[in-house]
C-alpha positions as CSV (number, residue, x, y, z in Angstrom):
1,X,-47.2,19.1,-25.9
2,X,-47.3,16.4,-28.6
3,X,-45.9,18.9,-31.1
4,X,-43.0,19.7,-28.7
5,X,-42.1,16.1,-28.1
6,X,-42.3,15.0,-31.7
7,X,-38.8,16.5,-32.4
8,X,-37.3,13.8,-30.2
9,X,-38.8,10.9,-32.0
10,X,-36.0,8.8,-33.5
11,X,-36.0,6.4,-36.5
12,X,-35.2,2.8,-35.6
13,X,-31.8,3.0,-37.2
14,X,-30.8,6.0,-35.1
15,X,-32.1,4.4,-32.0
16,X,-29.9,1.3,-32.6
17,X,-26.8,3.4,-33.1
18,X,-27.4,5.3,-29.8
19,X,-28.1,2.1,-27.9
20,X,-24.8,0.7,-29.3
21,X,-22.8,3.8,-28.1
22,X,-24.3,3.5,-24.6
23,X,-23.5,-0.3,-24.4
24,X,-19.9,0.3,-25.6
25,X,-19.4,3.0,-23.0
26,X,-20.6,0.7,-20.3
27,X,-18.3,-2.0,-21.4
28,X,-15.3,0.3,-21.4
29,X,-16.2,1.6,-17.9
30,X,-16.6,-1.9,-16.5
31,X,-13.3,-3.1,-17.8
32,X,-11.3,-0.2,-16.5
33,X,-8.5,-1.6,-14.3
34,X,-8.4,-0.1,-10.8
35,X,-5.3,0.9,-9.0
36,X,-6.7,0.1,-5.5
37,X,-6.6,0.5,-2.7
38,X,-8.1,-2.6,-1.2
39,X,-10.7,-1.1,1.2
40,X,-10.6,-1.8,4.9
41,X,-13.8,0.1,5.3
42,X,-16.3,0.8,2.4
43,X,-17.5,4.0,4.0
44,X,-15.9,7.2,2.7
45,X,-13.9,8.9,5.5
46,X,-14.6,12.5,6.5
47,X,-12.3,15.2,5.2
48,X,-9.0,15.1,7.2
49,X,-6.2,17.6,7.3
50,X,-3.4,15.3,6.0
51,X,0.1,16.2,7.2
52,X,3.2,13.9,7.5
53,X,4.1,15.8,10.7
54,X,1.2,14.1,12.4
55,X,2.5,10.6,11.6
56,X,4.4,8.7,14.3
57,X,7.7,7.6,12.8
58,X,10.1,7.0,15.7
59,X,11.0,3.3,16.0
60,X,9.3,2.4,12.8
61,X,11.0,0.5,10.0
62,X,12.3,2.8,7.3
63,X,14.7,3.0,4.3
64,X,16.7,6.0,3.3
65,X,18.5,8.9,5.0
66,X,17.1,9.3,8.5
67,X,17.4,13.0,8.0
68,X,16.0,13.2,4.5
69,X,14.0,16.4,3.7
70,X,10.9,14.4,2.8
71,X,9.3,11.5,4.6
72,X,6.8,9.1,3.0
73,X,4.6,7.1,5.4
74,X,3.4,4.0,3.7
75,X,0.6,1.7,5.0
76,X,0.4,-1.8,3.5
77,X,-0.9,-5.3,3.9
78,X,1.3,-8.2,2.9
79,X,-1.7,-10.0,1.1
80,X,-2.9,-6.9,-0.7
81,X,-2.5,-7.4,-4.5
82,X,-2.5,-3.7,-5.1
83,X,0.4,-3.4,-2.6
84,X,2.3,-5.9,-4.7
85,X,1.6,-3.8,-7.8
86,X,2.9,-0.8,-6.0
87,X,6.1,-2.6,-4.9
88,X,6.7,-3.9,-8.4
89,X,5.6,-0.7,-10.2
90,X,6.3,2.7,-8.7
91,X,8.4,1.7,-5.7
92,X,11.7,0.8,-7.5
93,X,11.7,4.2,-9.3
94,X,10.9,6.1,-6.1
95,X,13.8,4.3,-4.4
96,X,16.2,5.0,-7.3
97,X,15.4,8.6,-7.8
98,X,14.7,9.8,-4.3
99,X,15.7,7.3,-1.6
100,X,19.1,6.4,-2.9
101,X,19.8,10.1,-3.5
102,X,19.1,11.0,0.1
103,X,16.0,13.1,-0.7
104,X,13.3,10.8,0.7
105,X,12.9,8.5,3.7
106,X,10.1,5.8,3.5
107,X,8.6,4.8,6.8
108,X,6.7,1.4,6.8
109,X,3.4,1.3,8.6
110,X,1.4,-1.9,9.1
111,X,-2.2,-2.0,8.0
112,X,-2.7,-5.7,8.2
113,X,-6.4,-6.4,7.9
114,X,-6.9,-9.1,5.3
115,X,-6.6,-12.1,7.5
116,X,-4.3,-14.4,9.5
117,X,-1.6,-14.6,6.9
118,X,-1.3,-10.8,7.0
119,X,-1.1,-10.8,10.8
120,X,1.6,-13.5,10.8
121,X,3.7,-11.7,8.2
122,X,3.3,-8.4,10.0
123,X,4.7,-9.9,13.2
124,X,7.6,-11.5,11.4
125,X,8.4,-8.1,9.7
126,X,8.6,-6.5,13.2
127,X,11.1,-9.2,14.2
128,X,13.1,-8.8,11.0
129,X,13.4,-5.1,11.7
130,X,14.6,-5.8,15.2
131,X,17.2,-8.5,14.1
132,X,18.4,-7.2,10.8
133,X,17.2,-3.6,10.0
134,X,19.6,-3.3,7.1
135,X,17.8,-6.2,5.4
136,X,14.3,-5.2,6.2
137,X,13.3,-4.0,2.8
138,X,14.9,-7.0,1.1
139,X,12.7,-9.2,3.2
140,X,9.7,-7.0,2.7
141,X,10.1,-7.1,-1.1
142,X,10.7,-10.9,-1.0
143,X,7.3,-11.4,0.7
144,X,5.6,-9.5,-2.2
145,X,7.6,-11.4,-4.8
146,X,6.3,-14.6,-3.2
147,X,2.8,-13.4,-2.4
148,X,0.1,-16.1,-2.6
149,X,-3.6,-15.8,-3.2
150,X,-5.4,-13.8,-0.5
151,X,-6.5,-15.9,2.6
152,X,-5.4,-19.2,1.0
153,X,-3.2,-20.1,3.9
154,X,-0.1,-19.5,1.8
155,X,1.9,-17.8,4.5
156,X,2.7,-20.9,6.5
157,X,5.5,-21.0,9.0
158,X,7.6,-23.1,6.5
159,X,7.0,-20.6,3.7
160,X,7.9,-17.6,5.9
161,X,11.0,-19.4,7.2
162,X,12.1,-20.1,3.6
163,X,11.7,-16.5,2.6
164,X,13.5,-15.3,5.7
165,X,16.3,-17.7,5.4
166,X,16.9,-16.7,1.8
167,X,17.2,-13.1,2.8
168,X,18.8,-13.2,6.3
169,X,20.5,-16.6,6.5
170,X,19.8,-19.4,8.9
171,X,21.2,-17.9,12.1
172,X,19.2,-14.7,12.0
173,X,16.1,-16.5,10.8
174,X,16.3,-18.5,14.1
175,X,16.5,-15.2,16.0
176,X,13.5,-13.9,14.2
177,X,11.4,-16.9,14.9
178,X,12.3,-16.8,18.6
179,X,11.3,-13.1,18.8
180,X,7.9,-13.8,17.1
181,X,7.2,-16.4,19.7
182,X,8.2,-14.3,22.7
183,X,7.0,-10.9,21.5
184,X,4.2,-11.7,19.1
185,X,1.6,-10.0,21.3
186,X,3.7,-6.9,21.6
187,X,4.2,-6.8,17.8
188,X,0.5,-7.2,17.3
189,X,-0.3,-4.2,19.5
190,X,2.2,-2.1,17.5
191,X,0.6,-3.3,14.3
192,X,-2.9,-2.4,15.5
193,X,-1.7,1.0,16.6
194,X,-0.3,1.6,13.1
195,X,-3.6,0.7,11.5
196,X,-5.6,2.9,13.9
197,X,-3.3,5.8,13.3
198,X,-3.6,5.3,9.5
199,X,-7.4,5.3,9.8
200,X,-7.3,8.5,11.8
201,X,-5.2,10.1,9.1
202,X,-7.5,9.1,6.2
203,X,-6.1,5.8,5.2
204,X,-9.1,3.6,4.3
205,X,-7.3,0.7,2.6
206,X,-4.0,-0.4,1.1
207,X,-1.7,0.7,-0.2
208,X,-2.0,4.2,1.2
209,X,0.7,6.8,1.5
210,X,1.2,10.3,3.0
211,X,3.7,12.5,1.2
212,X,4.0,15.9,2.8
213,X,0.4,17.1,3.0
214,X,-0.9,14.8,0.3
215,X,-2.7,11.5,0.6
216,X,-1.9,9.1,-2.2
217,X,-4.4,6.2,-2.3
218,X,-3.8,3.0,-4.2
219,X,-1.1,1.7,-6.5
220,X,-0.6,5.0,-8.4
221,X,1.8,5.5,-11.2
222,X,5.3,6.8,-10.4
223,X,4.4,10.2,-11.9
224,X,1.8,10.7,-9.1
225,X,4.4,10.1,-6.4
226,X,7.0,12.2,-8.2
227,X,4.6,15.2,-8.2
228,X,3.8,14.8,-4.5
229,X,7.5,14.4,-3.6
230,X,8.6,17.4,-5.7
231,X,5.8,19.5,-4.1
232,X,7.0,18.5,-0.6
233,X,10.7,19.2,-1.5
234,X,9.9,22.7,-2.6
235,X,8.3,23.4,0.7
236,X,11.4,22.3,2.7
């Protein structure tokens, strides 16, 4: 046995080199930047048959041609930093290449789980959709452009009012505020239903999207969405 093991004995210099390689690999792995998503549940979900046809889209906020051949269902949290990355990264190119050309409709689904600021913004987004659906996405994007640190209390009534006024104007902002006060509980139930639906379809955090029969998790590069959209287009 000693004779067999002796061939694995290493000189001190070789041992130092191997140790250095292992440490360098660990550093590279540790510093790899994630794309998300922010997890709502750390447990891995069971395998699910993902299909956009199973997603409830009627009455939900959306952008694009209502009869577009491909629908993307997009679950998000207004405090999620990876959602902000998605909004500022892949989303503008998706809109330019596919939404503006009539090929894709994006349906917005609440997955507000990161705290009170998320819940408040989710309720306001429902009211914005009801008052000024044509400006919903401008408002939605403005929230991410002004996103504060998670659970810092940044989404105050004054801050939300300021964002809303800049996008909708004073008159419609007043209507939005009135709806939030009168229909807040109703909006919250709709938000909770969106989140439960997403969880049932394999969404375990934000951002999460379903494109055709593909689940796209996290703030993925545009190329990932392009591949999924093109695959869905060829099947229609």
